[in-house]
C-alpha positions as CSV (number, residue, x, y, z in Angstrom):
1,D,-3.3,62.2,-39.4
2,G,-5.5,64.8,-38.0
3,E,-6.4,65.3,-34.3
4,L,-9.9,65.1,-32.9
5,R,-10.4,68.3,-31.0
6,E,-12.7,66.8,-28.4
7,S,-12.9,69.8,-26.1
8,A,-13.9,72.1,-28.8
9,L,-16.6,69.7,-30.1
10,R,-17.9,69.3,-26.5
11,D,-18.2,73.1,-26.4
12,M,-20.0,73.3,-29.7
13,L,-22.4,70.4,-28.8
14,A,-23.2,72.1,-25.4
15,A,-23.8,75.6,-26.7
16,G,-27.0,77.2,-27.8
17,S,-30.5,77.2,-26.5
18,H,-31.0,73.5,-27.5
19,P,-27.8,71.7,-26.6
20,A,-27.1,68.0,-27.4
21,R,-28.6,65.6,-24.8
22,N,-25.9,63.0,-24.8
23,I,-22.6,64.5,-25.9
24,D,-20.6,61.3,-25.3
25,Q,-22.9,59.4,-27.7
26,N,-22.5,62.2,-30.3
27,L,-18.7,62.0,-30.0
28,G,-18.9,58.3,-30.5
29,D,-20.9,58.8,-33.7
30,L,-18.4,61.3,-35.0
31,R,-15.5,59.0,-34.2
32,A,-17.3,56.2,-36.2
33,Q,-17.8,58.6,-39.2
34,V,-14.1,59.6,-39.2
35,A,-13.1,55.9,-39.0
36,A,-15.4,55.0,-41.9
37,N,-13.9,57.8,-44.1
38,A,-10.4,56.8,-43.1
39,A,-11.1,53.2,-44.2
40,G,-12.5,54.5,-47.5
41,V,-9.5,56.7,-48.1
42,E,-7.1,53.8,-47.5
43,A,-9.0,51.6,-49.9
44,L,-8.9,54.2,-52.6
45,T,-5.3,54.9,-52.1
46,T,-4.4,51.2,-52.3
47,T,-6.4,50.9,-55.6
48,I,-4.7,53.9,-57.1
49,D,-1.3,52.6,-56.1
50,E,-2.0,49.2,-57.7
51,F,-3.6,50.5,-61.0
52,G,-2.5,54.1,-61.3
53,L,-4.6,57.3,-61.0
54,D,-5.3,57.5,-64.8
55,V,-6.8,54.1,-64.9
56,V,-8.9,54.5,-61.8
57,Q,-10.3,57.9,-63.0
58,A,-11.0,56.4,-66.4
59,Y,-13.1,53.6,-64.8
60,M,-14.9,56.1,-62.6
61,R,-15.9,58.1,-65.6
62,H,-17.1,54.9,-67.3
63,V,-19.1,53.9,-64.3
64,Q,-20.8,57.3,-64.2
65,A,-21.4,57.5,-68.0
66,N,-22.9,54.1,-68.0
67,A,-25.3,55.0,-65.1
68,T,-26.3,58.2,-67.0
69,E,-27.2,56.3,-70.1
70,A,-29.2,53.6,-68.1
71,V,-31.3,56.4,-66.6
72,R,-31.8,58.1,-70.0
73,R,-33.2,54.7,-71.2
74,V,-35.7,55.0,-68.3
75,I,-36.5,58.5,-69.2
76,D,-37.3,57.3,-72.8
77,C,-40.1,55.1,-71.4
78,I,-41.8,57.3,-68.8
79,D,-44.5,59.8,-69.2
80,G,-43.9,62.0,-66.0
81,G,-46.8,63.1,-63.8
82,T,-47.6,65.1,-60.6
83,C,-48.4,64.3,-57.0
84,R,-49.6,66.2,-54.0
85,Y,-48.6,64.1,-51.1
86,E,-50.0,65.0,-47.6
87,M,-48.2,63.9,-44.4
88,D,-49.6,63.0,-41.1
89,N,-48.5,66.4,-39.7
90,G,-50.4,68.4,-42.5
91,A,-47.2,69.2,-44.5
92,V,-47.4,68.7,-48.3
93,I,-44.9,67.5,-50.7
94,Q,-45.7,68.7,-54.2
95,V,-43.8,67.3,-57.1
96,A,-44.1,67.5,-60.8
97,V,-42.0,65.2,-63.1
98,T,-41.7,66.4,-66.8
99,V,-39.9,64.6,-69.5
100,D,-38.0,66.0,-72.5
101,R,-37.7,63.1,-75.0
102,G,-35.6,65.1,-77.4
103,D,-32.9,65.8,-74.8
104,R,-33.6,62.6,-72.9
105,T,-33.8,64.5,-69.7
106,A,-36.3,64.9,-66.8
107,R,-37.1,67.8,-64.5
108,V,-38.2,67.0,-60.9
109,D,-39.8,70.0,-59.5
110,F,-40.9,70.4,-55.8
111,T,-42.5,73.8,-56.2
112,G,-45.5,74.1,-54.1
113,T,-44.1,72.0,-51.2
114,S,-44.8,73.3,-47.7
115,P,-42.7,75.9,-46.3
116,Q,-40.1,75.3,-43.7
117,R,-41.5,73.9,-40.5
118,D,-41.2,74.5,-36.8
119,D,-40.9,70.7,-36.1
120,N,-38.0,68.5,-37.2
121,F,-39.6,67.1,-40.5
122,N,-37.5,69.5,-42.6
123,A,-35.1,67.8,-44.9
124,P,-31.7,69.2,-46.2
125,T,-31.5,69.2,-50.1
126,S,-29.1,66.3,-50.0
127,V,-31.8,64.1,-48.6
128,T,-34.2,65.0,-51.3
129,R,-31.5,64.5,-54.0
130,A,-30.8,61.1,-52.5
131,A,-34.5,60.1,-52.7
132,V,-34.7,61.2,-56.4
133,L,-31.5,59.2,-57.1
134,Y,-33.0,56.2,-55.4
135,V,-36.3,56.3,-57.2
136,F,-34.7,56.6,-60.7
137,R,-32.2,54.0,-59.9
138,T,-34.9,51.5,-59.0
139,L,-36.5,52.0,-62.4
140,V,-33.3,50.9,-64.1
141,D,-33.4,47.2,-65.0
142,D,-29.7,47.0,-65.6
143,D,-27.3,45.8,-62.7
144,I,-25.4,49.2,-62.3
145,P,-23.7,50.6,-59.1
146,L,-25.5,53.5,-57.5
147,N,-23.6,56.6,-58.3
148,E,-23.9,60.3,-59.2
149,G,-24.2,59.6,-62.9
150,C,-27.8,58.5,-62.3
151,L,-28.6,62.2,-61.7
152,A,-26.8,63.7,-64.7
153,P,-29.9,63.7,-66.9
154,I,-32.2,65.0,-64.1
155,E,-32.8,68.6,-63.1
156,I,-34.0,68.9,-59.5
157,V,-35.9,72.0,-58.5
158,I,-36.3,72.5,-54.7
159,P,-37.8,75.9,-53.6
160,P,-35.4,77.7,-51.0
161,G,-37.2,78.1,-47.7
162,S,-39.3,75.1,-48.2
163,M,-39.3,72.1,-45.8
164,L,-37.0,70.4,-48.5
165,D,-34.6,73.3,-48.5
166,P,-34.8,74.9,-45.0
167,A,-32.5,77.6,-43.6
168,P,-30.5,77.1,-40.5
169,P,-31.0,76.5,-37.7
170,A,-34.1,74.4,-38.9
171,A,-34.4,71.0,-37.2
172,V,-33.9,68.2,-39.6
173,V,-33.7,64.9,-37.7
174,A,-36.9,63.6,-39.1
175,G,-36.0,64.7,-42.6
176,N,-33.6,61.8,-43.2
177,V,-35.6,59.1,-41.6
178,E,-39.2,60.1,-42.3
179,T,-39.6,62.9,-44.9
180,S,-37.2,61.0,-47.3
181,Q,-39.7,58.2,-47.3
182,C,-42.5,60.6,-48.1
183,V,-40.5,62.1,-50.9
184,V,-40.0,58.5,-52.4
185,G,-43.7,58.0,-52.0
186,A,-44.7,61.2,-53.8
187,L,-42.2,60.5,-56.7
188,Y,-43.6,56.8,-57.2
189,R,-47.1,58.2,-57.2
190,A,-46.4,60.9,-59.7
191,L,-44.8,58.2,-62.0
192,G,-47.5,55.7,-61.3
193,A,-44.9,53.2,-60.7
194,V,-45.8,51.2,-57.6
195,A,-48.1,51.4,-54.6
196,E,-46.7,53.0,-51.5
197,S,-44.7,51.0,-49.0
198,Q,-45.2,51.6,-45.3
199,G,-43.8,55.0,-45.9
200,T,-42.0,55.2,-42.6
201,M,-39.0,53.9,-40.7
202,N,-40.8,53.5,-37.3
203,N,-37.9,54.8,-35.4
204,V,-37.8,53.6,-31.8
205,T,-35.3,54.6,-29.1
206,F,-35.2,53.7,-25.5
207,G,-32.6,54.1,-22.7
208,N,-31.6,55.5,-19.3
209,E,-28.4,56.6,-17.8
210,R,-26.7,53.2,-18.6
211,H,-28.3,52.0,-21.7
212,Q,-29.1,53.6,-25.1
213,Y,-30.7,51.8,-28.1
214,Y,-32.1,52.7,-31.4
215,E,-33.9,50.5,-34.1
216,T,-36.1,50.9,-37.0
217,V,-39.0,48.4,-37.5
218,A,-39.9,46.8,-40.8
219,G,-43.3,47.0,-42.4
220,G,-45.1,46.2,-45.7
221,S,-43.9,47.0,-49.1
222,G,-46.2,48.2,-51.9
223,A,-47.5,46.0,-54.6
224,G,-46.9,46.7,-58.3
225,D,-48.0,45.6,-61.8
226,G,-47.5,41.9,-61.6
227,F,-46.2,41.4,-58.1
228,D,-47.4,41.4,-54.4
229,G,-45.7,43.4,-51.9
230,E,-43.5,41.8,-49.3
231,S,-44.4,41.6,-45.6
232,C,-42.1,42.7,-42.7
233,V,-39.3,44.3,-44.8
234,Q,-37.3,47.5,-44.7
235,T,-38.2,49.7,-47.7
236,H,-36.7,52.5,-49.8
237,M,-34.6,54.9,-47.7
238,T,-33.9,52.5,-44.9
239,N,-31.8,49.4,-45.1
240,S,-31.0,48.8,-41.5
241,R,-31.2,45.4,-39.8
242,L,-32.8,44.7,-36.4
243,T,-30.5,43.4,-33.7
244,D,-30.9,39.8,-33.1
245,P,-33.2,39.1,-30.2
246,E,-30.6,37.1,-28.3
247,I,-28.0,39.9,-28.6
248,L,-30.6,42.6,-27.7
249,E,-31.7,40.7,-24.6
250,S,-28.1,40.0,-23.5
251,R,-27.0,43.6,-23.7
252,F,-30.1,45.5,-22.6
253,P,-32.6,44.9,-19.8
254,V,-35.3,44.1,-22.1
255,S,-37.2,41.1,-23.6
256,V,-38.7,40.7,-27.1
257,E,-41.9,39.1,-26.2
258,S,-42.9,38.7,-29.9
259,F,-42.2,39.8,-33.4
260,S,-44.9,38.8,-35.9
261,V,-46.7,39.6,-39.1
262,R,-49.5,42.1,-38.7
263,A,-51.8,39.9,-40.8
264,G,-54.2,41.7,-43.2
265,S,-52.6,45.1,-42.9
266,G,-51.6,45.2,-46.5
267,G,-53.9,46.8,-49.0
268,D,-56.1,44.6,-51.1
269,G,-55.9,44.5,-54.9
270,R,-55.2,42.4,-57.9
271,W,-51.7,42.4,-56.3
272,R,-51.8,42.7,-52.5
273,G,-49.6,45.0,-50.4
274,G,-47.3,43.4,-48.0
275,D,-48.3,43.2,-44.4
276,G,-46.7,45.2,-41.5
277,A,-45.2,43.8,-38.3
278,V,-46.1,43.7,-34.6
279,R,-43.2,44.1,-32.2
280,R,-43.6,43.7,-28.5
281,I,-40.7,44.6,-26.2
282,R,-40.9,44.3,-22.4
283,F,-38.7,46.5,-20.2
284,D,-37.0,45.2,-17.0
285,E,-35.8,48.7,-15.9
286,P,-37.2,52.2,-16.0
287,M,-36.4,53.8,-19.2
288,R,-37.5,56.6,-21.6
289,V,-39.0,55.5,-24.9
290,S,-39.3,57.7,-28.0
291,L,-41.1,57.1,-31.3
292,L,-40.6,59.0,-34.5
293,S,-42.9,57.8,-37.3
294,T,-45.5,58.7,-39.9
295,H,-48.5,57.0,-41.5
296,R,-50.4,56.9,-38.3
297,R,-53.1,59.2,-39.7
298,I,-52.9,58.9,-43.5
299,A,-52.6,55.4,-44.9
300,P,-50.0,54.3,-47.5
301,Y,-51.7,54.6,-50.8
302,G,-52.9,51.9,-53.1
303,L,-52.5,52.4,-56.8
304,D,-54.6,51.8,-60.0
305,G,-57.6,50.6,-58.0
306,G,-55.7,48.8,-55.2
307,S,-56.7,49.6,-51.6
308,D,-54.6,51.6,-49.1
309,G,-52.5,49.8,-46.6
310,T,-53.4,50.0,-42.8
311,V,-52.0,52.8,-40.8
312,G,-49.5,52.2,-38.0
313,A,-50.0,52.4,-34.3
314,A,-48.1,52.2,-31.0
315,R,-48.9,51.9,-27.3
316,I,-47.5,51.1,-24.0
317,E,-49.2,48.3,-22.1
318,R,-48.5,49.0,-18.4
319,A,-47.8,46.4,-15.9
320,D,-50.8,47.5,-13.9
321,G,-53.1,47.0,-16.9
322,D,-53.4,50.6,-18.1
323,V,-52.7,51.4,-21.7
324,T,-50.9,54.5,-23.0
325,E,-51.6,55.3,-26.7
326,L,-48.6,56.8,-28.5
327,A,-48.8,59.3,-31.2
328,A,-46.8,59.2,-34.4
329,T,-44.1,61.4,-32.7
330,D,-44.1,60.8,-29.0
331,A,-42.1,59.9,-25.9
332,A,-43.0,58.3,-22.6
333,D,-41.4,56.9,-19.4
334,V,-41.7,53.2,-18.9
335,E,-41.3,51.0,-15.7
336,S,-40.1,47.5,-15.2
337,G,-42.8,45.2,-16.6
338,D,-44.2,47.7,-19.1
339,V,-44.5,46.5,-22.7
340,L,-44.0,48.7,-25.8
341,V,-46.1,47.6,-28.8
342,V,-45.4,48.8,-32.2
343,E,-47.7,47.9,-35.1
344,T,-46.2,49.0,-38.4
345,P,-48.2,50.0,-41.5
346,G,-49.0,47.7,-44.4
347,G,-48.1,48.5,-48.1
348,G,-50.7,49.6,-50.6
349,G,-52.4,47.2,-53.0
350,Y,-52.1,47.5,-56.8
351,G,-54.9,47.1,-59.3
352,A,-58.6,46.5,-58.7
353,P,-59.3,43.1,-57.1
354,D,-60.4,40.3,-59.5
355,P,-64.2,39.9,-59.1
356,A,-63.7,36.2,-59.7
357,G,-61.4,35.9,-56.7
């Protein structure tokens, strides 16, 4: 029953040396978040009204306790390990996973990670905790709901002042969408669990005064012991779905020229990494295009003798025949007839290739 203080929010978003660029869009996001929370509150209240608070809380405790025991069974089987993970921008994620078999607990220590950065690849601690939660949940064979109980037997150490625990007003927009993927990659390598997937969300935005659009582009997933990676899929810390081409083209002045498999971009190995994608979007109006990505310099790693995946790339093919190469994080203006081409990374391979083929 609260009231949205739109005027105060507008003042806050417009203040400071780096004000928000599209306040109306920000307010729309906030309204959507409030609506989502309101729907959750209504659903929970309905459940409590039907079954009673004691019953609901008892089941919640059971769900969390079951998740805790499932993760303890994972800890019983892993050996831990370390990883020094370098990102395209030179930042380093250092992680050590140690296991206490007596207590059936694990310690995930990010000491040695790069200090807080001047760019926007810093990540709030909640993002790192979510990545740790995700990795250990994927190691559980049981069909359990994702919940806080998974983290009960895990101690997470994040050095204050590092890029994984920055101080305000550090920029963090890439932390959720890019650094989170790198934290997952570092953890999987430390545990020797699976080769790296594309390791990026390939965030693409474009727009002008009338149109604003955002998407993430799929790539290759990493191979593991006994299975090949999948091609052209969203992996790990992203699960967003691309807009159907027909809807995209009907609502925005663009055309999807092609969306195809980037054949051969997955790493070789006894089990091959999945291939990335090639996406071509032609613009019918002048717009501003932005790209936020990683793994344009450092390839997604292969594991246990498998080859690395192929790095990603992006460019703008101009209507006049010129080509503008885009960096991992970049922005450029496009005119009618220009084409944005995004080539996403392939996943790493696993295991040395069989000499017999």
